[in-house]
N, C-alpha and C positions, 0 to 999 in steps of 0.2 A: 234333172232326173234324180229322184230320191234313191239313195242306196238302200239295199235290203238290210235288215237287222238280223244278225246271227244269234245274238243273245241279249236278253234283258236282265239286268241285275238290279234288284230292289234293295236299296240301302247301301251306303258307302262307309260303313264302319269297319270294325276289326276284320270281319270276313269278307264283306262286299268289296272293300277297297282292294284287298289282295286279289280276289277272283276277277274283278273287272280289269285290273291292270294285267294280270297274267293272260287272260283271254285276248286282250287287245295286243299284247306283245306277240302272241301266237298268230296274229293276223285276222282274228275274228272282228267283225263289226259289232260293237257293244254299245247299247244305250243303258245308262244308269239312271234310275228314278230315285230321287232323294226327297224325302218329305220336308226337309228343311232347306236352308239356303246353301248355295255353293260359295264358300267363303273365298274372297281374293287372298293371294299369298300373304299380303301385309295386313290383313284385317285385325289380327290380334296383337299388333305391336304395342298398343296401350291397353293393358288388361288388368292392372293392379287395382281392382275395384271390387271390394268384398260385398258391397250392397248389390251391385249388378249381378254378380255371378253366384254368390252364396245365398244372399237373402232373397233376391228376386228370381234366381234360377234362369238366367238369360239363355243358357244352353239347353235347358231341360224342357221336354214337351209339357205344355201346360195341361192340367187335368180338365179344364173346361173344353178343350178341343180334342184331347186324347185321354178320355176317361178310362180308368181301370177300377173295378170294384173288388171288394173283399168281404168275405164272411168266414167265420171260423168253421162252420160245419153245415151239412145239408139241412134244409128246412128253415134256415135263417134268411132274412132279406139282406142282400149285400149292399154296402154303401161305398161311395167313392173314397178310396184310401183314407180312412179316418185319421191316421197319424200324420197325413200330409195335407189335409183339407184346411181351408182357412181363407182369409182375404186374398192371399196371393195364389192359393191352390198349388203350391209347390214347396219345395224344401231343398236342403243340401242334397246333391244328386246321388250320394251313396245309397239312399233309401228310396230312390225313384227309378223309373226306366232311364236308360242312358240318353245322352244328348242326341239331338237331331241336327242335320246339316252335314256337309262333307267332313268325314272323320268320325261321326257318330260318337259312341262312348269313349273312343280313344282321344277325343278332345279333352275330356275332363278327368280321365282316369288317373290314378296315382302312379301307374306304371309298374306295379309289382308283377313279375313274370316268373312262372314256374313250369318246369317239366313235371308231369305226373310221375309218381313212383311206379315201379313195376306192379306192385300189389294193387294200386289204384285201378288198374285195368281188369282185375279179377277180384273185386271186393267180396262178392258173394262166396266164391270158392275159398278165398282166404279166411273169411269169418267161419265158414263151416269146418274147415280143416282145423282151426284153432279152438273153436268153442262148441262145435256141433250144431246141426241145423235147428235144434230146439232153442238155441240162443237168439235166433233171428226174431226181431220184434213181430208180434202178431199183425198180419195184414200188410206186411211189406211186400212190394213187387220188385225187389232188388234182383238184378241180373248182371252177369259179366259183360264186358265190352266184347264186340266181335273182332277185336284187334288187340295187339299187345304193344308194350313200350317199344320193343324192337321194330315194329312196323312203323312207328311214328318218329323214331330217333332222327332219321335224316331230315324230316320235316321240321322238327324242333331246331335242328342245326340251321336250316334255311331261315327260320324266323330270326334267330340270333344274328346271323351274318348278313342276310339280305336286308332286314329291316333295322337291325341295330339294337344290341342289348349289352349293358355293362354288367360285369360280375366277376366272380372268382370261382373257377372250376374246382370241384372237390374230388372228382373221380373220372380220370381219362383212361379208357380201355382197362378198367379194373385197378389202376394204380391210384391210390389216394394221394391227393395234392394238399399240402399244408396250407391252411388258411381258408379252405373251401368247406363245403358241406360234406362231412364224412359219411352221411347217410344217403346221398343222392345216387340215382341210377347211373351206370357208366355212360359216358359221352365219348364221341370220337375226337373232339378237340375242345379247347377252352372257349372263352368269350372273346369277341373282337375288341372290347374295351375293358379297362380295369374298372373295379367297383367305384361307385360314387363316394365322395367324402361324407363322413357321418356328422350329424349335428352334435353339439357338445354333450348333451345328457346321455347320448348313446354309450359313451365310455363307461358310465356307471353300470349300465345294463350288461355290457360285455364282461366287466370285471366281476360283477356279482354272480352271473350265471357260470362263469368259469370256476369261481370258488365253490359253487354248488355242484360241481362235477359235470356240468352240461357243456355243450359244444357250439358256441355262437359262431356265426359266419355272416359275411355281408350279403344283404338282400340283392338278388339279381334285379336289374331295373331296365325298363324300356325308356331310359333317359340317358342321353349321351354324357359320359364323364369327360369326353374330349371330342374334338371335331371328328365326325365319321360320316363319309358320304355326304348326304345333304342335311345331316343333323349337326347342330352346333353344340359345343360343350356347355353343360349346365352352369348357370351363374348363381345358383343357390338363392334365388330371390324369395323363396318361401311361399309363393302363390302357385301351388302345383295341383294337388288333388282338388277337383271341382273347378279348375281353371284351365283355359288354353295356355299354351306356352308362347311367350312373346319373342323368344330367340330361336324357336324351333329345335329345342333340345329334346323335347318329348317325342317319342316315336308314336306318331299318329298317322293313320292312312291319308289324312289331309296333306301331310308333308312327305311321307314315304311312297306309298303305292300309287295314289291317284295321279300325281304329276307324271309318273312314268307311263301310266296308261294314256294320259292326254298327249304326251309327246309322240306317241305312235301315229296320231291322227285317226285311230280306230275307235276311240272312246268319246262318246257324246254324253253330256250330263244334262238332265232336265231337273232343275231345282223346284222346290215347292210342289212336287208331284206326289199326291196321296193315292196310293194304290188301293182300290176298293174291291177288286175281284180278280181272281185268276181264271182265265178262260181256257177251255179245252175243246177238243173236237168230239162233241157229243158226250153223253154220259159214260164215264170211264175211259174216254179217249186220251190221246197224248195232249200235252200242253200246246197251246197255240199263241198265247200272249196274255196280256193283262188289260184291265180297264183302270185308268187313273183319272183323278180330278186335278186340274191345274190350279194355278194361283188365283184365278178369278172364278173358280167354281165350275169350269167347263169340263165335261167328261170326254175322254178320248180312249179309243181302243188302240193298242199297240201290239203288233204281231211279231213273233220271232220263233225260231226253231227251238231255242232253249230259254228257260226262265229260271233264274236263281233267286230264291227268297233269302236275303241276307240281312234282314232287319233283326231287331232284338228278338229273343226267343219267344216272348209273349206276343209280340206283334206278328211274327211268323205264324204262330198258333191261331191267332184271331183270323188272319187271312185264309188259312186253310179251312177253318170252320165256316167262315162266311161264304167261302166258295164251294162248300159241300164236298170237300175232298177229305173224307173220313169214313170210308166204307167199312173199315175194320174196328172203328170206335176207339182207336188208340190215340188220336190227336187230343192233346190237352191233358192226358193222363200222366202219372209219374212225376208230378211237379216236385221240384227240390230247390232249396235255397240255403244260403249259409246263415247260421245263427252266430252273429258276432258277439264277442265278449270284450267290450271296450272297458279297459281298466286304466284309471288315471290317478295321478298323485302329484305331490309337490316335493321336488328335490331341495336340498339345503341351499344351493348356490344358484345365482342367475345363470341360465344356459341359453337364453334367447331362443325360445321354442318357436318363434315366428320365422326363423331362418331355415333354409334348406328344404329339400323335397321330402315327402312322406317316406320314400324308399331309400333315403340316406340313412340306413338303419341296419341293425343286425337281427338275426333270427336264430331261434333255437328249434331244432327239428327232432330232438330226442324223444318226443311224445307223439310224433306225426303218424297218421294212418295206422298201419299194422304194428308200429313200434310202441303204441300205448301199452303200459304195463297192466297186468291184472289189477282190478280195483274193486272196492266195495260198492260202487255205484252201478256196476254193470255196463260201463261205457265201452263200446266195441271198437270205435274208430277214433283216432286222435286228431291233433291239429298242431301246426306250427305255433310258436309264440313269438310275436314280432314286436320289436321296439318301434315306438312312434315318437321320436325325440324332437321333431320339427314340424314345419308346415302347418302351424296352428295360428290362425289369424284372430284378431280380437273378438269379432262377433261370434265366430265359431267357439272360441274359448268361453265366452259368456254363457253359452248354452250347455256347458259341461262343467258345472260347479258342484261342490259337494251336496248330497241330498239334504233337503230342508233349508238350504240357504235361499233367502229372498233375492230376487234380481234387482233390488233397488235399496236405497238407504245407505247410511254411513258404514254399517258392517260390511255390506257387499263391496262398496267402494274401497274400503281399507283392504279387504281380502284380495280383490282383483289387482290393486296397485302393488301389493307385495308378492302375489303368487303368479301372476300371468307369465312373467319371464322365467318362472321356475317349474312350469307345468311339464310333466312327462307322462306319456301314455304307452301302453302296450296292448296288444289285442290278440285274440284267437278267433278262428272261424271254423266252427265245428260243422260237420257234414250232416245235413238232414237226409233221411232215407226216403225212398219213394213209397207211398202208401195209397191204398184204394181211396182214402178220404181226402187226399191232396191232389187237386186237379184244377183245370181251367176249362171254362165253357163260355158261351155267349150269354150275357146278362139279358133277361127278358124285360127288364124295366128301364134300363139306362141306355141312351143312345148318344152318339156324338152329333155335332152340328150338321153332319152330312147324312144323317139318318141311319148310320151303321150302329149295330149293337156294340156296347163296350165289352171288353173281355172281363169275365168274372173269375176271381181266384177264390177257391175254397181251400183253406189251409189253416192249421193250428199247430202250435209247437207240441211235440210229443214228449212223453217222459224221458226218452233217450236224449232228446235235445236239451231238456232242462238239466238232466244229470250230467251231460257233457259240460255244460257251463259251470256246474258246481265243482266238477273235478278240476277244471282248469283255473277256477277262482283260487283254489288251494295252492296251485303251483305259482300263480301270479302273485299271490300274497307272500309266498316264501321269497320270491325274487325281489319284490318291493322292499321287504324288511331287510334283506341282504344289501340292497342298494342304499339303505338309510332313509327310506321314505317313511314318514310317520303318519301323514294324512293321505289317505287314499280312498277311492270309491269305485264302484263298477255300475254299469247300466243295469236296469232291472232284469231279473230272470223269471220268466221268459221276457224277451224284449217286446215292446208294443208294436213293432213293425213286422211286416211279412214279405218285404222285398229287400234285397241287398245289392241289386244289379248283378247278382251272380245266379240268376234263375235259369234252371236247366231242366232237361228231361222231357219236355212237353211234345217233342216230335222225335222221340228216341230212335237211334239206329239199331239195326239188328239184321240177322240173316233170314228170319222167319217173317214173311209178309203178314201173317196173322197176328203177330205179337209186337210189331214195330212199325214205324211210319216211313223210315228211309233206310237205304242200305248203307254199308260202311263208307261209301263215297258221297253220301248225302242225297242220292236220287230217290225220289218218291217211289214206293212200291206200287202205288195206285195209278200214278199219272206219269207216263214216260216223258223224259227230258225235263221234268220239273225237279230242281234241286232245292232242298230246304236245309240251310246250313246254320251253324252257330251253336250256342250252348244247348239249344233244344235237342241236339243230337245225343247228348251225354246219357248213357244208360245209368250211371251213378255219378254222384258229385263228390270228388275228393275234397280234402280240406284246403287245397291250394286254390289260388285265384284261377279262373278258367280261361282268361283271355289268350294266353300263349298257346294253349291246346286248341282253342277256337281258330287261331291263326294257322297253326300247323295243319288242322283239318281243312282249312280253306285252300292251302297249297295243294293238299292231296286231291280235293275236289277239282281244282283247276287242272291238275295233271290228268285226271280222269276225263274231263270234258274234251281236252285237246288230244287225247289218245296216248299219253305218255305212260299210263298204267292201265 
């Protein structure tokens, strides 16, 4: 006798892994559909292969099977991500959709985790109070979140202590703690593990920023600095962002959440299951299940009382549009992504930048969010400035050389031989605002091999994005000079890409069913018992990495489904 399914979870990444496990632990029978493989526990024991993971993108969905198109504005014909197209159809996963397979984007992420600031939850109100409504860029659809930092604080705490985060608290119940972030919002307790050790070049960054009157602190990390639960302490191998972890130090749902769900006996996983449609009971009725295509191309209907779309925000959006769940026209609107400002240079001494994780670093938060000072460029919202002293492998480094340098010949060989072990980077990630001209829909011209239309992005960098990069270039140049860096460069402004794996907003949450797609718990306004979770819920995009807030919202959604809130 086949047991009935209480809930279907689509995707087992940052949010889906948490929700599937929490529902299974609560006694629900859960079936998870994962577009990629279900990796055995020991699958990544041998993973130090830059060609496999960086060059060939072994974890990244291939654009030939998972096309996404882009155009700058209405009226243009979109093309498959031009900055990532080529013989391999893929690239380093920071600029592509996250990984597929059990763990999703948490397989390859760098592990930077952030609680949003209090002001990040009411960005619109904060900007108007400071600058006046006239300062908001023309055409922006910015709104406040329907919740506050205080509403999510206990869920941030659950992410840190149940999943595992290393770090140094800076503010416990209003008391500032030495060594932590003096600007962070209050927390009830500190982290379960101390911060990671930093790579060698990081000390120059710390000393220079302190001399400049700034306040560096260690980056909180979803990487274990010591053994914790089922995580093992980091061994500082240097193959971190863009790679799975061979010792299970990285907090990924493949290691943390999914095994807990499977241990209950209530979670079943169907790998290589590509969901092609969400099914409901008549037009406008409640959800009744999904249709998916299996590994051999056979279509199946699967029914359940509850469906949770927990794929990447853009894939969630495509499935909603493909399933005609968009009565109010809000699905795909309000697209936002981070504009990275990668700044690189060469320090005087060897620091072995190939060692240690990306998040073995310090951060300066003095210019973040509402803390940005008044400026001549009209920049309204700030960004952290993050050291990037390690986790740089040779092929990746070869793609990040000074402008104008040829990638061949004696000059290049001499520069690389003398500079590779001295490379240091820092970066910012400024917040793009939602605009009417930035949105996603279904491409009328491009389809995947299963006959489904590709998702089409319409997005271009706005003057505020460009000016934000200009502002922070000045700050990073001052830090670099104070560090003793004489040769430095930064990526183009504006950057050529329009994805950062931090895409949000396209199924935004809100209280008004006319102006939003889901409620604060992630449930669809239009289709009862359909939950659409992840970064697409965000009404605005703070300058911090979104994953920890995605995980906190996932715990909130799981509590809602099982009746705890």
